[in-house]
C-alpha positions as CSV (number, residue, x, y, z in Angstrom):
1,M,-19.8,12.3,15.1
2,S,-23.1,11.9,13.2
3,G,-23.6,9.4,10.4
4,R,-23.4,12.3,8.0
5,G,-20.1,13.4,9.5
6,R,-18.6,9.9,9.4
7,L,-19.6,9.6,5.7
8,A,-18.0,12.9,4.9
9,A,-14.8,11.9,6.7
10,L,-14.7,8.6,4.8
11,R,-15.2,10.5,1.5
12,L,-12.3,12.8,2.4
13,L,-10.1,9.8,3.3
14,A,-10.9,8.0,0.1
15,D,-10.2,11.2,-1.9
16,A,-6.9,11.7,-0.2
17,R,-5.9,8.1,-0.7
18,K,-6.7,8.3,-4.4
19,A,-4.7,11.5,-4.8
20,K,-1.8,10.0,-2.9
21,K,-1.9,6.9,-5.0
22,G,-1.6,9.1,-8.1
23,G,1.7,10.5,-6.9
24,E,2.8,14.1,-6.4
25,R,1.2,15.4,-9.6
26,A,-2.2,14.0,-8.6
27,M,-1.9,15.4,-5.1
28,A,-0.9,18.9,-6.3
29,A,-3.8,18.8,-8.8
30,R,-6.2,17.9,-6.0
31,Q,-4.9,20.6,-3.8
32,R,-5.4,23.2,-6.6
33,A,-8.9,21.9,-7.2
34,L,-9.8,22.1,-3.5
35,L,-8.4,25.6,-3.2
36,E,-10.3,26.7,-6.3
37,A,-13.5,25.2,-4.9
38,M,-13.0,26.9,-1.5
39,V,-12.3,30.3,-3.1
40,R,-15.3,29.9,-5.3
41,W,-17.5,29.0,-2.3
42,A,-16.3,32.0,-0.4
43,R,-16.8,34.4,-3.3
44,T,-20.3,33.0,-3.9
45,R,-21.5,32.8,-0.3
46,S,-19.7,35.6,1.6
47,P,-20.1,39.3,0.9
48,H,-16.8,40.0,2.7
49,Y,-14.8,37.5,0.7
50,R,-16.5,38.5,-2.6
51,H,-15.3,42.1,-1.9
52,L,-11.8,41.0,-0.6
53,Y,-11.2,38.7,-3.7
54,R,-12.7,41.0,-6.3
55,G,-9.4,41.8,-7.9
56,L,-8.1,38.2,-8.0
57,P,-8.2,36.0,-11.1
58,A,-11.0,33.4,-11.3
59,A,-8.6,30.5,-10.8
60,I,-6.3,30.6,-7.8
61,D,-3.3,28.2,-8.0
62,E,-1.5,29.1,-4.8
63,V,-2.9,30.0,-1.4
64,T,-0.2,32.7,-1.2
65,A,-2.1,34.6,-3.9
66,L,-4.9,35.2,-1.4
67,P,-4.9,38.4,0.8
68,V,-4.1,37.8,4.4
69,T,-6.9,38.4,6.9
70,G,-6.7,38.6,10.6
71,K,-9.0,37.6,13.5
72,A,-9.9,41.2,14.4
73,E,-10.9,42.0,10.8
74,L,-13.0,38.9,10.5
75,M,-14.7,39.3,13.9
76,G,-15.5,42.9,13.0
77,A,-17.2,41.7,9.8
78,F,-18.6,38.4,11.1
79,D,-22.1,38.7,9.6
80,D,-20.6,39.5,6.2
81,W,-17.9,36.8,6.0
82,V,-19.8,33.9,7.4
83,T,-21.0,31.8,4.4
84,D,-24.4,30.8,5.9
85,P,-26.7,33.8,5.9
86,A,-28.8,32.1,8.6
87,V,-25.9,32.4,11.1
88,T,-25.2,35.7,12.9
89,F,-22.6,36.8,15.4
90,E,-25.3,37.1,18.1
91,Q,-26.5,33.6,17.5
92,V,-23.0,32.1,17.6
93,R,-22.1,34.0,20.7
94,A,-25.2,32.7,22.6
95,F,-24.5,29.2,21.3
96,T,-20.9,29.2,22.4
97,D,-21.7,30.7,25.8
98,D,-24.0,27.8,26.6
99,P,-22.1,24.7,27.9
100,A,-25.1,22.6,27.3
101,M,-24.6,23.0,23.5
102,I,-21.2,21.4,23.4
103,G,-21.1,18.7,20.8
104,R,-24.4,19.9,19.2
105,L,-25.0,21.6,15.8
106,L,-25.8,25.3,15.8
107,P,-29.6,25.5,15.5
108,G,-30.8,27.0,12.2
109,A,-27.4,26.6,10.5
110,T,-27.2,24.8,7.2
111,P,-25.5,21.4,7.8
C-alpha cells in the first residue's frame, strides 16, 4: 500500500472510531452522510448513475432507496458508469489481462 493509501486508511479508521465513540446515533448519522456523499459523487461523475438516480430525492437516507443494478447491466454500460472519464473498458481489460500489472495503479486513472 502506498503512503497515500495508508494515510487514507488511517483517516477512515479515525473517522470510524470517532463515530463509534459517539454511539449508535453518531454511527447512523455518519452512515447517512457517507451514503449521501457516495450518491452525490455517482450522480456528478457518472452519466449512467445520473440517469439511473434522476427520479430520486437529493438526500438518500437508506441504501434500499437506490435501484438495484446487476453486473451484466454495469458491464454493458462500463464507459458510462465508471466515475473517471479517463478510464475505459478497453483500458481496464488490457490492464487486468497483464499479470505484470498486479499491485500497480491503472495508468492514466485519477488516484
